[in-house]
N, C-alpha and C positions, 0 to 999 in steps of 0.2 A: 251922302251926308253933306249938308250945306256948309258946315264949318270947314271942310277941306278947302273950299274956295276962299273963305274969309274967316279966320279964327276969331276975329273981333265982332262977329255978327251975334248980337245979343239974342236975337230970335233963334239962331242956330244953337246957342248954348242952352236956351230953355227947351228947345226941341230934344236935344240929347238928354237933358236931365229928365224931362217928362217921359221919354221912351225907355230910358235905362236906369232910372233912379233905383228900382228894385235891385238890379244887378250891382250897382255901386254900393248900396247898403249891405248887400250880402257879402261882398268883398271886405268892406270895412268891418263888419261884425266878425267875420272869420279871423281877421288879423288883429283887431283891437277891442273886441267885445261890444256889448250893447250900451255901455255907459257913455258918458260925455265924450271921451276920446274917440270912440267909434263914430259918434255923430259928427264930430269935427272932421274926422278923416274923410267922410263922404265929400266934403267941399274940396279937400286937397286932391282927392281922386278925380273929381270933376275938372279941377284946374289942370291936372296933368293931361287929361283927355283933350281938353281945349288946346293946350299948348302943343300937343303932338298931332293935331287934326290934319295938318298938311301931309303927314306920313301915311294916312289911311289910303289903302289901295282897294277900291271896291271889287277889283277882279280877284283878289286873293281871299276875301272873306266878307261876310255881311257885317254891317256896322255894329250890331250888338256884340258879336264875337270879338271884334276889334276893341270895343270899349272895355270889355271884360279883361282882355289881355293887357291893355295899357293900365287899367286899374290894379290888376294883380302885381304887375311889375312895380308900380308906384307904391303900393301897400307894403310890399317886401322891402323896398328902399326905405320908406318911412319907419317901418318896424325895426329894421336894423339900426337906423340912426337913433331911434329912441333907446334901444337896448345897449348901444355903445355910448350913450350920453351925448349924442350928436346935437340934439336940440333942446332937451329939457333936463338931461341929467338923471331922469327917473327911469327905473326899469319898469316895464309893463309886462303883465302876464298875457301870454298868447291865449286867445279865445279858443275854446274847445267846441 
């Protein structure tokens, strides 16, 4: 993954999004639903992946597995913050 070498690489960010957008969307929908909040969450999940890119170890797992793990951790963190009033003060319903 090219972002591992340079997290500010715009082409690297686009490459991750193009190759893993479906996975990021699935994580977002699972935690936030299909509405606007779920759509916004995808961008937050992508930002988390980019910010943690240097921690990716290609010897331990493939890039898409790593992206999903990072996205899941970030989605749980965001969901918890929303449920405790951490950023918006609104409670959201967990997607089924």
